[in-house]
C-alpha positions in Angstrom: 3.4 -12.7 15.5 6.4 -12.6 14.8 7.4 -13.7 10.7 9.9 -16.5 10.4 12.0 -17.4 7.4 10.2 -20.9 8.2 7.1 -19.2 6.9 7.9 -19.3 3.4 6.5 -15.3 2.8 10.1 -14.3 2.3 10.0 -14.6 -1.6 7.1 -12.4 -1.8 8.2 -9.9 0.8 11.2 -10.1 -1.7 9.7 -9.1 -4.4 7.1 -7.2 -3.3 7.0 -3.8 -4.7 8.3 -2.1 -1.1 11.5 -4.5 -0.6 12.3 -5.1 -4.2 16.4 -4.7 -4.7 16.5 -5.3 -1.0 19.9 -7.3 -0.1 19.0 -10.5 1.9 20.7 -9.5 4.4 18.8 -6.0 5.2 15.2 -7.4 4.4 16.7 -10.4 7.0 16.7 -7.1 9.4 13.2 -6.0 8.0 11.5 -8.9 8.6 13.3 -9.7 11.9 11.1 -6.3 13.1 8.1 -7.0 11.2 4.8 -8.9 12.1 2.7 -11.5 10.5 -1.7 -10.5 11.3 -3.9 -12.8 9.9 -7.2 -11.2 9.1 -11.0 -12.9 8.4 -13.1 -12.0 5.3 -14.4 -9.1 5.3 -12.8 -8.0 8.4 -11.3 -3.7 8.4 -7.5 -3.4 8.5 -7.3 0.6 8.8 -10.3 3.2 8.6 -10.2 5.8 6.7 -9.0 9.0 8.7 -6.9 6.8 11.2 -3.2 7.6 12.1 -2.1 5.1 10.3 0.3 2.8 12.4 2.8 1.2 9.7 3.1 -0.6 6.6 1.4 -3.5 4.9 2.2 -5.9 2.7 -0.2 -8.5 1.5 1.6 -12.1 2.0 -1.8 -14.3 1.0 -5.3 -13.0 0.0 -6.7 -9.9 -1.2 -7.6 -6.4 0.3 -9.9 -3.8 -0.6 -9.0 -0.4 -0.9 -12.0 1.6 -0.7 -13.8 5.3 0.0 -16.2 3.8 3.4 -20.0 5.1 2.3 -20.0 6.5 5.6 -17.1 8.8 6.5 -14.8 9.4 9.8 -16.8 13.0 10.4 -20.0 11.6 9.3 -20.5 12.5 5.9 -22.1 10.7 3.3 -21.1 9.6 0.1 -23.8 8.3 -2.8 -22.1 5.2 -2.3 -18.9 3.0 -1.5 -16.1 3.2 -3.6 -13.8 0.3 -3.9 -10.2 2.0 -5.5 -7.9 -1.2 -5.6 -7.5 -4.9 -4.9 -4.1 -5.6 -3.8 -2.5 -9.3 -4.0 0.0 -10.8 -2.5 3.3 -8.2 -2.6 1.2 -5.1 -2.7 1.0 -2.5 -0.5 -0.8 -0.2 1.9 -0.7 2.5 4.8 1.7 3.9 2.9 0.6 7.0 2.5 0.2 7.8 5.8 3.7 6.2 6.7 5.3 8.9 4.4 3.3 12.1 4.9 2.9 12.0 8.7 -1.4 13.2 7.9 -4.6 10.9 8.5 -5.5 7.5 6.3 -6.5 8.7 3.3 -8.7 5.4 3.0 -9.8 2.4 4.7 -8.6 -1.1 4.3 -10.5 -4.9 4.5 -9.8 -7.8 3.6 -11.7 -9.4 0.5 -11.0 -13.0 1.4 -8.8 -14.5 4.3 -4.9 -12.9 4.7 -1.8 -13.2 5.9 0.0 -9.6 6.3 3.5 -8.7 6.8 2.8 -5.4 9.2 5.6 -2.9 9.9 4.8 -0.1 12.5 5.5 2.8 11.8 7.8 3.6 14.3 10.3 -0.1 13.0 10.2 1.5 9.1 11.3 5.1 10.9 14.0 3.1 12.9 15.1 0.3 9.6 14.9 3.2 7.3 16.6 6.5 8.8 19.1 3.7 10.8 21.2 2.4 7.3 20.7 5.1 4.4 21.2 2.8 2.1 18.4 0.9 3.0 16.3 3.2 3.0 16.6 4.5 -0.2 15.7 1.7 -1.1 12.9 1.1 0.5 11.9 5.2 -0.4 13.0 4.9 -3.5 10.6 1.7 -4.5 7.4 3.1 -2.4 8.1 6.9 -4.9 8.1 4.7 -7.9 4.7 3.0 -6.7 3.4 6.5 -6.2 4.4 7.9 -9.5 3.2 4.8 -11.1 -0.8 5.5 -9.3 -0.2 9.1 -10.4 0.6 8.7 -14.1 -2.1 6.0 -13.7 -4.7 8.5 -12.3 -3.3 11.2 -15.3 -4.4 7.9 -18.0 -7.5 7.5 -16.2 -7.8 11.8 -15.9 -7.3 11.9 -19.5 -9.6 9.2 -21.4 -12.4 10.5 -19.0 -11.8 14.6 -20.9 -10.9 13.1 -23.9 -13.3 14.6 -26.5 -13.5 12.8 -29.9 -14.9 16.1 -31.7 -11.6 17.8 -30.9 -9.0 17.6 -33.7 -5.1 18.6 -33.6 -4.6 22.3 -35.7 -4.5 21.1 -39.3 -5.6 17.5 -39.1 -8.5 15.9 -40.6 
């Protein structure tokens, strides 16, 4: 289903991590190129190791990004691992979209949800068709990914920190 201005999701998309700072006219073109996807609670949106179809932005509800207990190759993890829970304005599917590899995780709706979906083809058409728009979107995605990397670095630092280690000359 096409997303229209009447749907009331413009504000969520304007403030989303992907489309933040995009001029109104350009955002209108993005909205016109995307689809509104409605999913039920517990419905899988992305499976691990599939070719990601495009970019999703959560408009309503919550989406869980996780590593399933059984991988796409049939290998088993000890447990399913929740990586993140995404609410309105947050995106998923961007890894596969940017590096053209299979998805690195799965995503399912934790609650009934409404998602803005921009297909791989439409994303490419928009970002390559107008370098100014492409720069804003890619800059936003880069900030998002660098933020995730920094958070993982902090997690690793906390995990690896040994209170017995002391700085030279420290008490």
